[in-house]
Gaussian input, Z-matrix of N, CA and C with variables (Angstrom, degrees):
# hf/3-21g

backbone

0 1
 N
 C     1     B1
 C     2     B2     1     A1
 N     3     B3     2     A2     1     D1
 C     4     B4     3     A3     2     D2
 C     5     B5     4     A4     3     D3
 N     6     B6     5     A5     4     D4
 C     7     B7     6     A6     5     D5
 C     8     B8     7     A7     6     D6
 N     9     B9     8     A8     7     D7
 C    10    B10     9     A9     8     D8
 C    11    B11    10    A10     9     D9
 N    12    B12    11    A11    10    D10
 C    13    B13    12    A12    11    D11
 C    14    B14    13    A13    12    D12
 N    15    B15    14    A14    13    D13
 C    16    B16    15    A15    14    D14
 C    17    B17    16    A16    15    D15
 N    18    B18    17    A17    16    D16
 C    19    B19    18    A18    17    D17
 C    20    B20    19    A19    18    D18
 N    21    B21    20    A20    19    D19
 C    22    B22    21    A21    20    D20
 C    23    B23    22    A22    21    D21
 N    24    B24    23    A23    22    D22
 C    25    B25    24    A24    23    D23
 C    26    B26    25    A25    24    D24
 N    27    B27    26    A26    25    D25
 C    28    B28    27    A27    26    D26
 C    29    B29    28    A28    27    D27
 N    30    B30    29    A29    28    D28
 C    31    B31    30    A30    29    D29
 C    32    B32    31    A31    30    D30
 N    33    B33    32    A32    31    D31
 C    34    B34    33    A33    32    D32
 C    35    B35    34    A34    33    D33
 N    36    B36    35    A35    34    D34
 C    37    B37    36    A36    35    D35
 C    38    B38    37    A37    36    D36
 N    39    B39    38    A38    37    D37
 C    40    B40    39    A39    38    D38
 C    41    B41    40    A40    39    D39
 N    42    B42    41    A41    40    D40
 C    43    B43    42    A42    41    D41
 C    44    B44    43    A43    42    D42
 N    45    B45    44    A44    43    D43
 C    46    B46    45    A45    44    D44
 C    47    B47    46    A46    45    D45
 N    48    B48    47    A47    46    D46
 C    49    B49    48    A48    47    D47
 C    50    B50    49    A49    48    D48
 N    51    B51    50    A50    49    D49
 C    52    B52    51    A51    50    D50
 C    53    B53    52    A52    51    D51
 N    54    B54    53    A53    52    D52
 C    55    B55    54    A54    53    D53
 C    56    B56    55    A55    54    D54
 N    57    B57    56    A56    55    D55
 C    58    B58    57    A57    56    D56
 C    59    B59    58    A58    57    D57
 N    60    B60    59    A59    58    D58
 C    61    B61    60    A60    59    D59
 C    62    B62    61    A61    60    D60
 N    63    B63    62    A62    61    D61
 C    64    B64    63    A63    62    D62
 C    65    B65    64    A64    63    D63
 N    66    B66    65    A65    64    D64
 C    67    B67    66    A66    65    D65
 C    68    B68    67    A67    66    D66
 N    69    B69    68    A68    67    D67
 C    70    B70    69    A69    68    D68
 C    71    B71    70    A70    69    D69
 N    72    B72    71    A71    70    D70
 C    73    B73    72    A72    71    D71
 C    74    B74    73    A73    72    D72
 N    75    B75    74    A74    73    D73
 C    76    B76    75    A75    74    D74
 C    77    B77    76    A76    75    D75
 N    78    B78    77    A77    76    D76
 C    79    B79    78    A78    77    D77
 C    80    B80    79    A79    78    D78
 N    81    B81    80    A80    79    D79
 C    82    B82    81    A81    80    D80
 C    83    B83    82    A82    81    D81
 N    84    B84    83    A83    82    D82
 C    85    B85    84    A84    83    D83
 C    86    B86    85    A85    84    D84
 N    87    B87    86    A86    85    D85
 C    88    B88    87    A87    86    D86
 C    89    B89    88    A88    87    D87
 N    90    B90    89    A89    88    D88
 C    91    B91    90    A90    89    D89
 C    92    B92    91    A91    90    D90
 N    93    B93    92    A92    91    D91
 C    94    B94    93    A93    92    D92
 C    95    B95    94    A94    93    D93
 N    96    B96    95    A95    94    D94
 C    97    B97    96    A96    95    D95
 C    98    B98    97    A97    96    D96
 N    99    B99    98    A98    97    D97
 C   100   B100    99    A99    98    D98
 C   101   B101   100   A100    99    D99
 N   102   B102   101   A101   100   D100
 C   103   B103   102   A102   101   D101
 C   104   B104   103   A103   102   D102
 N   105   B105   104   A104   103   D103
 C   106   B106   105   A105   104   D104
 C   107   B107   106   A106   105   D105
 N   108   B108   107   A107   106   D106
 C   109   B109   108   A108   107   D107
 C   110   B110   109   A109   108   D108
 N   111   B111   110   A110   109   D109
 C   112   B112   111   A111   110   D110
 C   113   B113   112   A112   111   D111
 N   114   B114   113   A113   112   D112
 C   115   B115   114   A114   113   D113
 C   116   B116   115   A115   114   D114
 N   117   B117   116   A116   115   D115
 C   118   B118   117   A117   116   D116
 C   119   B119   118   A118   117   D117
 N   120   B120   119   A119   118   D118
 C   121   B121   120   A120   119   D119
 C   122   B122   121   A121   120   D120
 N   123   B123   122   A122   121   D121
 C   124   B124   123   A123   122   D122
 C   125   B125   124   A124   123   D123
 N   126   B126   125   A125   124   D124
 C   127   B127   126   A126   125   D125
 C   128   B128   127   A127   126   D126
 N   129   B129   128   A128   127   D127
 C   130   B130   129   A129   128   D128
 C   131   B131   130   A130   129   D129
 N   132   B132   131   A131   130   D130
 C   133   B133   132   A132   131   D131
 C   134   B134   133   A133   132   D132
 N   135   B135   134   A134   133   D133
 C   136   B136   135   A135   134   D134
 C   137   B137   136   A136   135   D135
 N   138   B138   137   A137   136   D136
 C   139   B139   138   A138   137   D137
 C   140   B140   139   A139   138   D138
 N   141   B141   140   A140   139   D139
 C   142   B142   141   A141   140   D140
 C   143   B143   142   A142   141   D141
 N   144   B144   143   A143   142   D142
 C   145   B145   144   A144   143   D143
 C   146   B146   145   A145   144   D144
 N   147   B147   146   A146   145   D145
 C   148   B148   147   A147   146   D146
 C   149   B149   148   A148   147   D147
 N   150   B150   149   A149   148   D148
 C   151   B151   150   A150   149   D149
 C   152   B152   151   A151   150   D150
 N   153   B153   152   A152   151   D151
 C   154   B154   153   A153   152   D152
 C   155   B155   154   A154   153   D153
 N   156   B156   155   A155   154   D154
 C   157   B157   156   A156   155   D155
 C   158   B158   157   A157   156   D156
 N   159   B159   158   A158   157   D157
 C   160   B160   159   A159   158   D158
 C   161   B161   160   A160   159   D159
 N   162   B162   161   A161   160   D160
 C   163   B163   162   A162   161   D161
 C   164   B164   163   A163   162   D162
 N   165   B165   164   A164   163   D163
 C   166   B166   165   A165   164   D164
 C   167   B167   166   A166   165   D165
 N   168   B168   167   A167   166   D166
 C   169   B169   168   A168   167   D167
 C   170   B170   169   A169   168   D168
 N   171   B171   170   A170   169   D169
 C   172   B172   171   A171   170   D170
 C   173   B173   172   A172   171   D171
 N   174   B174   173   A173   172   D172
 C   175   B175   174   A174   173   D173
 C   176   B176   175   A175   174   D174
 N   177   B177   176   A176   175   D175
 C   178   B178   177   A177   176   D176
 C   179   B179   178   A178   177   D177
 N   180   B180   179   A179   178   D178
 C   181   B181   180   A180   179   D179
 C   182   B182   181   A181   180   D180
 N   183   B183   182   A182   181   D181
 C   184   B184   183   A183   182   D182
 C   185   B185   184   A184   183   D183
 N   186   B186   185   A185   184   D184
 C   187   B187   186   A186   185   D185
 C   188   B188   187   A187   186   D186
 N   189   B189   188   A188   187   D187
 C   190   B190   189   A189   188   D188
 C   191   B191   190   A190   189   D189
 N   192   B192   191   A191   190   D190
 C   193   B193   192   A192   191   D191
 C   194   B194   193   A193   192   D192
 N   195   B195   194   A194   193   D193
 C   196   B196   195   A195   194   D194
 C   197   B197   196   A196   195   D195
 N   198   B198   197   A197   196   D196
 C   199   B199   198   A198   197   D197
 C   200   B200   199   A199   198   D198
 N   201   B201   200   A200   199   D199
 C   202   B202   201   A201   200   D200
 C   203   B203   202   A202   201   D201
 N   204   B204   203   A203   202   D202
 C   205   B205   204   A204   203   D203
 C   206   B206   205   A205   204   D204
 N   207   B207   206   A206   205   D205
 C   208   B208   207   A207   206   D206
 C   209   B209   208   A208   207   D207
 N   210   B210   209   A209   208   D208
 C   211   B211   210   A210   209   D209
 C   212   B212   211   A211   210   D210
 N   213   B213   212   A212   211   D211
 C   214   B214   213   A213   212   D212
 C   215   B215   214   A214   213   D213
 N   216   B216   215   A215   214   D214
 C   217   B217   216   A216   215   D215
 C   218   B218   217   A217   216   D216
 N   219   B219   218   A218   217   D217
 C   220   B220   219   A219   218   D218
 C   221   B221   220   A220   219   D219
 N   222   B222   221   A221   220   D220
 C   223   B223   222   A222   221   D221
 C   224   B224   223   A223   222   D222
 N   225   B225   224   A224   223   D223
 C   226   B226   225   A225   224   D224
 C   227   B227   226   A226   225   D225
 N   228   B228   227   A227   226   D226
 C   229   B229   228   A228   227   D227
 C   230   B230   229   A229   228   D228
 N   231   B231   230   A230   229   D229
 C   232   B232   231   A231   230   D230
 C   233   B233   232   A232   231   D231
 N   234   B234   233   A233   232   D232
 C   235   B235   234   A234   233   D233
 C   236   B236   235   A235   234   D234
 N   237   B237   236   A236   235   D235
 C   238   B238   237   A237   236   D236
 C   239   B239   238   A238   237   D237
 N   240   B240   239   A239   238   D238
 C   241   B241   240   A240   239   D239
 C   242   B242   241   A241   240   D240
 N   243   B243   242   A242   241   D241
 C   244   B244   243   A243   242   D242
 C   245   B245   244   A244   243   D243
 N   246   B246   245   A245   244   D244
 C   247   B247   246   A246   245   D245
 C   248   B248   247   A247   246   D246
 N   249   B249   248   A248   247   D247
 C   250   B250   249   A249   248   D248
 C   251   B251   250   A250   249   D249
 N   252   B252   251   A251   250   D250
 C   253   B253   252   A252   251   D251
 C   254   B254   253   A253   252   D252
 N   255   B255   254   A254   253   D253
 C   256   B256   255   A255   254   D254
 C   257   B257   256   A256   255   D255
 N   258   B258   257   A257   256   D256
 C   259   B259   258   A258   257   D257
 C   260   B260   259   A259   258   D258
 N   261   B261   260   A260   259   D259
 C   262   B262   261   A261   260   D260
 C   263   B263   262   A262   261   D261
 N   264   B264   263   A263   262   D262
 C   265   B265   264   A264   263   D263
 C   266   B266   265   A265   264   D264
 N   267   B267   266   A266   265   D265
 C   268   B268   267   A267   266   D266
 C   269   B269   268   A268   267   D267
 N   270   B270   269   A269   268   D268
 C   271   B271   270   A270   269   D269
 C   272   B272   271   A271   270   D270
 N   273   B273   272   A272   271   D271
 C   274   B274   273   A273   272   D272
 C   275   B275   274   A274   273   D273
 N   276   B276   275   A275   274   D274
 C   277   B277   276   A276   275   D275
 C   278   B278   277   A277   276   D276
 N   279   B279   278   A278   277   D277
 C   280   B280   279   A279   278   D278
 C   281   B281   280   A280   279   D279
 N   282   B282   281   A281   280   D280
 C   283   B283   282   A282   281   D281
 C   284   B284   283   A283   282   D282
 N   285   B285   284   A284   283   D283
 C   286   B286   285   A285   284   D284
 C   287   B287   286   A286   285   D285
 N   288   B288   287   A287   286   D286
 C   289   B289   288   A288   287   D287
 C   290   B290   289   A289   288   D288
 N   291   B291   290   A290   289   D289
 C   292   B292   291   A291   290   D290
 C   293   B293   292   A292   291   D291
 N   294   B294   293   A293   292   D292
 C   295   B295   294   A294   293   D293
 C   296   B296   295   A295   294   D294
 N   297   B297   296   A296   295   D295
 C   298   B298   297   A297   296   D296
 C   299   B299   298   A298   297   D297
 N   300   B300   299   A299   298   D298
 C   301   B301   300   A300   299   D299
 C   302   B302   301   A301   300   D300
 N   303   B303   302   A302   301   D301
 C   304   B304   303   A303   302   D302
 C   305   B305   304   A304   303   D303
 N   306   B306   305   A305   304   D304
 C   307   B307   306   A306   305   D305
 C   308   B308   307   A307   306   D306
 N   309   B309   308   A308   307   D307
 C   310   B310   309   A309   308   D308
 C   311   B311   310   A310   309   D309
 N   312   B312   311   A311   310   D310
 C   313   B313   312   A312   311   D311
 C   314   B314   313   A313   312   D312

   B1=1.4632
   B2=1.5279
   B3=1.2919
   B4=1.4714
   B5=1.5077
   B6=1.3497
   B7=1.4597
   B8=1.5177
   B9=1.3387
   B10=1.4794
   B11=1.5374
   B12=1.3234
   B13=1.4783
   B14=1.5052
   B15=1.3423
   B16=1.4394
   B17=1.5186
   B18=1.2889
   B19=1.4774
   B20=1.5360
   B21=1.3235
   B22=1.4817
   B23=1.5170
   B24=1.3500
   B25=1.4523
   B26=1.5671
   B27=1.3194
   B28=1.4730
   B29=1.5264
   B30=1.3316
   B31=1.4938
   B32=1.5233
   B33=1.3416
   B34=1.4449
   B35=1.5187
   B36=1.3169
   B37=1.4635
   B38=1.5181
   B39=1.3336
   B40=1.4812
   B41=1.5336
   B42=1.3560
   B43=1.4749
   B44=1.5217
   B45=1.3456
   B46=1.4918
   B47=1.5495
   B48=1.3379
   B49=1.4234
   B50=1.5268
   B51=1.3350
   B52=1.4445
   B53=1.5563
   B54=1.2982
   B55=1.4681
   B56=1.5242
   B57=1.3328
   B58=1.4559
   B59=1.5312
   B60=1.3482
   B61=1.4567
   B62=1.5346
   B63=1.3281
   B64=1.4724
   B65=1.5253
   B66=1.3395
   B67=1.4543
   B68=1.5252
   B69=1.3647
   B70=1.4597
   B71=1.5260
   B72=1.3119
   B73=1.4362
   B74=1.5427
   B75=1.3255
   B76=1.4811
   B77=1.5031
   B78=1.3132
   B79=1.4585
   B80=1.5358
   B81=1.3088
   B82=1.4858
   B83=1.5129
   B84=1.3286
   B85=1.4794
   B86=1.5286
   B87=1.3185
   B88=1.4607
   B89=1.5090
   B90=1.3271
   B91=1.4504
   B92=1.5088
   B93=1.2782
   B94=1.4703
   B95=1.5310
   B96=1.3352
   B97=1.4395
   B98=1.5444
   B99=1.3336
   B100=1.4685
   B101=1.5185
   B102=1.3341
   B103=1.4724
   B104=1.5218
   B105=1.3176
   B106=1.4577
   B107=1.5249
   B108=1.3292
   B109=1.4525
   B110=1.5493
   B111=1.3164
   B112=1.4368
   B113=1.5279
   B114=1.3199
   B115=1.4812
   B116=1.5010
   B117=1.3429
   B118=1.4975
   B119=1.5175
   B120=1.3280
   B121=1.4640
   B122=1.5140
   B123=1.3137
   B124=1.4671
   B125=1.4948
   B126=1.3185
   B127=1.4456
   B128=1.5621
   B129=1.3041
   B130=1.4615
   B131=1.4912
   B132=1.3187
   B133=1.4792
   B134=1.5275
   B135=1.3057
   B136=1.5029
   B137=1.5532
   B138=1.3308
   B139=1.4641
   B140=1.5187
   B141=1.3622
   B142=1.4551
   B143=1.5340
   B144=1.3206
   B145=1.4820
   B146=1.4986
   B147=1.3667
   B148=1.4867
   B149=1.5653
   B150=1.3395
   B151=1.4552
   B152=1.5345
   B153=1.3630
   B154=1.4177
   B155=1.5374
   B156=1.2971
   B157=1.4761
   B158=1.5464
   B159=1.3012
   B160=1.4469
   B161=1.5159
   B162=1.2984
   B163=1.4848
   B164=1.5260
   B165=1.3221
   B166=1.4407
   B167=1.5580
   B168=1.3111
   B169=1.4601
   B170=1.5332
   B171=1.2894
   B172=1.4785
   B173=1.5022
   B174=1.3205
   B175=1.4589
   B176=1.5224
   B177=1.3176
   B178=1.4645
   B179=1.5080
   B180=1.3204
   B181=1.4626
   B182=1.5263
   B183=1.3385
   B184=1.4685
   B185=1.5214
   B186=1.3603
   B187=1.4364
   B188=1.5580
   B189=1.2994
   B190=1.4721
   B191=1.5269
   B192=1.2901
   B193=1.4791
   B194=1.5239
   B195=1.3395
   B196=1.4888
   B197=1.5077
   B198=1.3489
   B199=1.4473
   B200=1.4959
   B201=1.3562
   B202=1.4720
   B203=1.5170
   B204=1.3154
   B205=1.4414
   B206=1.5171
   B207=1.3258
   B208=1.4731
   B209=1.5150
   B210=1.3288
   B211=1.4731
   B212=1.5377
   B213=1.3320
   B214=1.4806
   B215=1.5241
   B216=1.2998
   B217=1.4592
   B218=1.5013
   B219=1.3214
   B220=1.4734
   B221=1.5338
   B222=1.3317
   B223=1.4687
   B224=1.5252
   B225=1.3409
   B226=1.4653
   B227=1.5532
   B228=1.3148
   B229=1.4618
   B230=1.5090
   B231=1.3475
   B232=1.4555
   B233=1.5182
   B234=1.3397
   B235=1.4267
   B236=1.5226
   B237=1.3213
   B238=1.4706
   B239=1.5176
   B240=1.3204
   B241=1.4858
   B242=1.5250
   B243=1.3403
   B244=1.4678
   B245=1.5654
   B246=1.3301
   B247=1.4475
   B248=1.5371
   B249=1.3159
   B250=1.4651
   B251=1.5255
   B252=1.3250
   B253=1.4544
   B254=1.5075
   B255=1.3020
   B256=1.4535
   B257=1.5296
   B258=1.3528
   B259=1.4578
   B260=1.5349
   B261=1.3294
   B262=1.4967
   B263=1.4940
   B264=1.3201
   B265=1.4603
   B266=1.5361
   B267=1.3157
   B268=1.4805
   B269=1.5106
   B270=1.3329
   B271=1.4793
   B272=1.5247
   B273=1.3301
   B274=1.4646
   B275=1.5099
   B276=1.3421
   B277=1.4787
   B278=1.5338
   B279=1.2941
   B280=1.4842
   B281=1.5027
   B282=1.3327
   B283=1.4741
   B284=1.5082
   B285=1.3322
   B286=1.4547
   B287=1.5457
   B288=1.3221
   B289=1.4668
   B290=1.5091
   B291=1.3310
   B292=1.4668
   B293=1.5198
   B294=1.3180
   B295=1.4587
   B296=1.4966
   B297=1.3489
   B298=1.4566
   B299=1.5349
   B300=1.3053
   B301=1.4275
   B302=1.5686
   B303=1.2916
   B304=1.5014
   B305=1.5190
   B306=1.3036
   B307=1.4536
   B308=1.5213
   B309=1.3227
   B310=1.4494
   B311=1.5408
   B312=1.3045
   B313=1.4601
   B314=1.5206
   A1=109.36
   A2=115.59
   A3=122.19
   A4=110.91
   A5=118.63
   A6=119.78
   A7=111.03
   A8=116.53
   A9=118.69
   A10=109.74
   A11=116.00
   A12=119.38
   A13=110.85
   A14=120.62
   A15=120.89
   A16=110.01
   A17=117.75
   A18=121.42
   A19=108.78
   A20=116.60
   A21=119.91
   A22=110.43
   A23=115.92
   A24=119.49
   A25=111.62
   A26=115.15
   A27=120.25
   A28=111.08
   A29=115.37
   A30=120.28
   A31=111.27
   A32=116.78
   A33=121.69
   A34=112.94
   A35=115.50
   A36=120.10
   A37=113.76
   A38=116.60
   A39=121.81
   A40=110.93
   A41=116.73
   A42=118.06
   A43=113.94
   A44=116.50
   A45=119.24
   A46=109.63
   A47=115.85
   A48=120.93
   A49=111.17
   A50=116.79
   A51=122.14
   A52=111.14
   A53=116.72
   A54=120.13
   A55=111.55
   A56=117.14
   A57=121.02
   A58=111.68
   A59=115.74
   A60=120.78
   A61=110.01
   A62=116.69
   A63=121.14
   A64=110.54
   A65=117.65
   A66=121.54
   A67=111.36
   A68=116.94
   A69=120.45
   A70=109.62
   A71=117.76
   A72=120.95
   A73=112.17
   A74=115.55
   A75=121.37
   A76=112.05
   A77=115.91
   A78=120.66
   A79=109.68
   A80=117.25
   A81=120.05
   A82=110.80
   A83=118.10
   A84=120.14
   A85=110.93
   A86=118.10
   A87=122.06
   A88=114.05
   A89=119.54
   A90=122.68
   A91=114.40
   A92=117.07
   A93=119.28
   A94=112.93
   A95=115.68
   A96=120.18
   A97=116.23
   A98=117.86
   A99=119.59
   A100=108.65
   A101=115.46
   A102=119.16
   A103=109.85
   A104=115.49
   A105=121.69
   A106=111.61
   A107=117.77
   A108=122.01
   A109=111.54
   A110=117.10
   A111=120.67
   A112=110.78
   A113=115.57
   A114=119.18
   A115=112.25
   A116=116.02
   A117=118.32
   A118=110.85
   A119=118.73
   A120=119.85
   A121=110.14
   A122=118.33
   A123=122.72
   A124=109.66
   A125=117.53
   A126=121.99
   A127=110.36
   A128=117.31
   A129=121.59
   A130=109.83
   A131=117.45
   A132=121.94
   A133=111.90
   A134=115.23
   A135=118.77
   A136=109.13
   A137=117.44
   A138=120.03
   A139=111.86
   A140=115.69
   A141=121.11
   A142=110.01
   A143=116.78
   A144=120.96
   A145=113.52
   A146=116.01
   A147=117.08
   A148=110.82
   A149=115.37
   A150=121.84
   A151=112.80
   A152=116.05
   A153=121.78
   A154=111.39
   A155=116.10
   A156=121.28
   A157=111.15
   A158=116.34
   A159=120.10
   A160=112.43
   A161=116.70
   A162=119.63
   A163=112.64
   A164=117.20
   A165=120.73
   A166=108.91
   A167=117.03
   A168=120.17
   A169=110.69
   A170=115.50
   A171=119.81
   A172=111.90
   A173=117.25
   A174=119.56
   A175=112.90
   A176=118.47
   A177=120.68
   A178=108.55
   A179=117.37
   A180=122.33
   A181=109.90
   A182=116.50
   A183=120.63
   A184=111.27
   A185=116.06
   A186=119.06
   A187=110.68
   A188=116.10
   A189=120.13
   A190=110.17
   A191=116.27
   A192=120.45
   A193=112.47
   A194=115.35
   A195=120.66
   A196=112.74
   A197=118.16
   A198=121.42
   A199=117.69
   A200=116.08
   A201=118.67
   A202=110.11
   A203=116.94
   A204=120.34
   A205=108.57
   A206=116.00
   A207=120.58
   A208=111.71
   A209=115.43
   A210=120.70
   A211=111.82
   A212=115.94
   A213=119.96
   A214=110.76
   A215=117.40
   A216=121.16
   A217=109.82
   A218=117.06
   A219=121.11
   A220=111.18
   A221=116.97
   A222=121.14
   A223=110.40
   A224=116.52
   A225=120.58
   A226=111.15
   A227=114.71
   A228=118.95
   A229=111.96
   A230=118.54
   A231=120.05
   A232=112.27
   A233=117.99
   A234=121.87
   A235=112.86
   A236=117.13
   A237=121.89
   A238=114.30
   A239=116.87
   A240=119.03
   A241=112.70
   A242=116.47
   A243=118.13
   A244=112.78
   A245=115.26
   A246=119.23
   A247=112.54
   A248=116.42
   A249=120.54
   A250=113.07
   A251=116.02
   A252=121.12
   A253=114.15
   A254=115.56
   A255=123.17
   A256=112.26
   A257=120.10
   A258=118.62
   A259=114.38
   A260=115.88
   A261=119.38
   A262=111.24
   A263=118.88
   A264=121.52
   A265=109.88
   A266=117.70
   A267=119.85
   A268=112.10
   A269=116.47
   A270=119.50
   A271=110.13
   A272=117.06
   A273=121.38
   A274=111.08
   A275=115.64
   A276=118.57
   A277=110.72
   A278=117.76
   A279=119.22
   A280=110.31
   A281=118.71
   A282=120.98
   A283=110.90
   A284=117.37
   A285=118.92
   A286=111.07
   A287=116.29
   A288=120.62
   A289=110.70
   A290=119.46
   A291=122.41
   A292=109.24
   A293=117.01
   A294=123.93
   A295=110.47
   A296=117.46
   A297=120.50
   A298=111.64
   A299=118.69
   A300=121.03
   A301=112.34
   A302=115.68
   A303=118.74
   A304=110.13
   A305=118.16
   A306=122.24
   A307=112.65
   A308=117.37
   A309=122.12
   A310=113.60
   A311=117.03
   A312=120.42
   A313=111.86
   D1=116.84
   D2=-176.84
   D3=-61.68
   D4=-37.21
   D5=-177.80
   D6=-65.06
   D7=-37.09
   D8=178.53
   D9=-63.84
   D10=-37.63
   D11=-179.86
   D12=-66.90
   D13=-40.20
   D14=178.79
   D15=-68.80
   D16=-38.24
   D17=176.69
   D18=-59.01
   D19=-46.42
   D20=179.91
   D21=-61.04
   D22=-42.82
   D23=-177.69
   D24=-65.47
   D25=-43.30
   D26=176.94
   D27=-64.84
   D28=-40.83
   D29=178.13
   D30=-57.57
   D31=-42.16
   D32=179.71
   D33=-71.32
   D34=-38.57
   D35=-178.39
   D36=-79.98
   D37=-30.41
   D38=-175.22
   D39=-134.92
   D40=61.76
   D41=-174.80
   D42=-61.72
   D43=-31.71
   D44=-179.46
   D45=-65.78
   D46=-38.35
   D47=-179.92
   D48=-62.83
   D49=-49.41
   D50=178.73
   D51=-61.96
   D52=-42.00
   D53=176.29
   D54=-59.40
   D55=-42.88
   D56=-179.99
   D57=-63.89
   D58=-42.92
   D59=179.25
   D60=-63.03
   D61=-45.58
   D62=-179.48
   D63=-65.16
   D64=-40.03
   D65=177.84
   D66=-63.60
   D67=-38.82
   D68=178.19
   D69=-63.14
   D70=-44.13
   D71=179.37
   D72=-60.26
   D73=-46.08
   D74=176.75
   D75=-60.55
   D76=-42.88
   D77=-177.80
   D78=-65.07
   D79=-44.98
   D80=-179.47
   D81=-65.86
   D82=-42.06
   D83=178.88
   D84=-63.42
   D85=-35.32
   D86=-179.01
   D87=-82.11
   D88=-5.96
   D89=-174.87
   D90=-82.32
   D91=-8.37
   D92=-175.39
   D93=-137.36
   D94=-173.17
   D95=-173.20
   D96=-84.36
   D97=-7.87
   D98=-176.28
   D99=-74.54
   D100=140.82
   D101=177.12
   D102=-75.51
   D103=168.74
   D104=-173.22
   D105=-62.69
   D106=-43.17
   D107=179.04
   D108=-59.26
   D109=-48.49
   D110=179.78
   D111=-63.13
   D112=-40.40
   D113=177.91
   D114=-58.70
   D115=-43.96
   D116=-178.45
   D117=-71.25
   D118=-31.18
   D119=176.47
   D120=-67.18
   D121=-37.21
   D122=176.98
   D123=-65.63
   D124=-44.85
   D125=-179.74
   D126=-67.20
   D127=-33.84
   D128=174.64
   D129=-62.72
   D130=-46.96
   D131=178.10
   D132=-60.22
   D133=-40.98
   D134=-179.83
   D135=-67.99
   D136=-39.69
   D137=177.45
   D138=-61.09
   D139=-39.48
   D140=177.70
   D141=-66.44
   D142=-40.87
   D143=-179.24
   D144=-64.14
   D145=-31.80
   D146=179.51
   D147=-96.10
   D148=11.24
   D149=172.67
   D150=62.39
   D151=40.84
   D152=-179.74
   D153=-103.29
   D154=96.26
   D155=-177.73
   D156=-57.98
   D157=-44.33
   D158=-179.91
   D159=-62.63
   D160=-41.74
   D161=176.88
   D162=-68.35
   D163=-35.06
   D164=175.30
   D165=-61.83
   D166=-45.41
   D167=175.70
   D168=-58.01
   D169=-49.02
   D170=-176.81
   D171=-62.58
   D172=-47.78
   D173=-177.23
   D174=-75.00
   D175=-22.44
   D176=170.64
   D177=-64.55
   D178=-47.64
   D179=179.26
   D180=-60.61
   D181=-45.51
   D182=-177.63
   D183=-65.77
   D184=-40.72
   D185=179.64
   D186=-63.85
   D187=-41.43
   D188=177.00
   D189=-61.90
   D190=-45.14
   D191=178.05
   D192=-60.16
   D193=-34.18
   D194=179.09
   D195=-80.67
   D196=-0.89
   D197=175.62
   D198=106.78
   D199=3.19
   D200=177.81
   D201=-70.02
   D202=147.80
   D203=175.69
   D204=-94.04
   D205=165.06
   D206=175.23
   D207=-58.87
   D208=-35.28
   D209=178.45
   D210=-65.77
   D211=-39.81
   D212=178.31
   D213=-68.81
   D214=-39.44
   D215=177.97
   D216=-64.16
   D217=-47.34
   D218=177.99
   D219=-58.32
   D220=-43.25
   D221=-179.67
   D222=-63.35
   D223=-42.98
   D224=179.24
   D225=-56.71
   D226=-38.50
   D227=-179.63
   D228=-78.94
   D229=-36.67
   D230=175.02
   D231=-61.40
   D232=-32.16
   D233=178.43
   D234=-60.39
   D235=-19.69
   D236=-179.47
   D237=-78.32
   D238=-12.82
   D239=-174.73
   D240=-52.80
   D241=-44.38
   D242=-176.59
   D243=-79.77
   D244=-9.93
   D245=-179.23
   D246=-99.98
   D247=-52.06
   D248=-175.76
   D249=-103.93
   D250=-10.01
   D251=178.73
   D252=101.62
   D253=153.68
   D254=-177.03
   D255=-59.07
   D256=-48.96
   D257=-177.73
   D258=-59.68
   D259=-42.84
   D260=179.37
   D261=-66.65
   D262=-42.42
   D263=177.64
   D264=-60.79
   D265=-41.58
   D266=178.65
   D267=-66.88
   D268=-36.59
   D269=175.44
   D270=-62.27
   D271=-45.05
   D272=179.23
   D273=-62.19
   D274=-40.49
   D275=177.06
   D276=-62.75
   D277=-39.58
   D278=178.41
   D279=-64.53
   D280=-38.56
   D281=178.28
   D282=-66.33
   D283=-42.72
   D284=-179.46
   D285=-67.87
   D286=-31.42
   D287=176.44
   D288=-62.45
   D289=-30.45
   D290=175.18
   D291=-52.09
   D292=-40.46
   D293=-176.46
   D294=-84.64
   D295=-46.91
   D296=-177.02
   D297=-62.01
   D298=-38.09
   D299=179.42
   D300=-67.83
   D301=-35.92
   D302=175.08
   D303=-68.43
   D304=-40.11
   D305=179.26
   D306=-64.53
   D307=-29.44
   D308=-177.46
   D309=-89.27
   D310=-2.71
   D311=179.62
   D312=-76.94

């Protein structure tokens, strides 16, 4: 995955930047009553809505790590059909399948 490689390159070149971004995400997730799994499912849906394949990959991984099941991730993306449209929801599902299929091997 080319996006993973660029993330790794930027992480090595600008570790302070990546740390700040990750700290911001943790701070925002901890600022309210939503649990970590729900927060990552929301961020996954937002990533899908803005058509960011790399973010869909990232938030699929993070949602799984936070305890979401493949079925919950799929449902979160299916819920987008009436908001962002069938084609975009299907694209997001195909991107998340990239991760889910690797996790199930």
